[in-house]
N, C-alpha and C positions, 0 to 999 in steps of 0.2 A: 238184072230183076225176075228173067227168066225163073231161076231158083226160091225166090221170093215169090213167085206165083205157083209152083211145085211143092212148097211147104205148105202155105193154104189149105192150095185143095186137098192134100193129106190130112191136115189138123181136123177140118173138116169132115173128107170121110171114115178115117178111124177111129178120131173122137169126138167130134162133135161140137169143135170148137171153132166159133166165129172168127177170123180175123182178117184186117186189109193191110193196106201198103202205106206206109206215111214217108212222105219228101220232110229228110231233116235238114235242109241247107236253104240258100237264096239260087246257087249254081243249078240246084234241081239234079245233085249226081252222089246224094246220099239217100239210100233208102231204108225203113225199119220196119219190121213186123210190128203192129199196132193189135195187143189184145184187149180187148172195152173190158172195162172194172168185171161186169155181170158176167167175162168170162172165167174169173181169174179163178173160181175156185177150182173149175174142170180142171185146169192149169198146174193148180198147188197141190191137189189130190195127184196128177202122175208125175208130177217133178219131185214132190219135196222130199220125200227119202232119196233119192239122187244126188243131191246138190249139198257141195260143199259146206258147211258152217258162215264159211265167208262172203258166201254169192247171197243169204238169205234175205242181204236189205231188198236185192233185187227183187223179191215178191211181198217185201213193205212189211216181213216178218223178222223179231230181235232172235239175235243167235241165241240158244239153247241154253 
């Protein structure tokens, strides 16, 4: 979880992307980085040209 907090701070400081931590299961042992829908355009602009076409679904984009 410490790594996620570091990543959240870096995203905010370097790219003005706001993110939070989401707990993904009942045992509270798995954590995910959550980026809200309002922040997705910023994220897409940063990563789109670097993503493999098979992973575009992660950004809700069809393969081109």
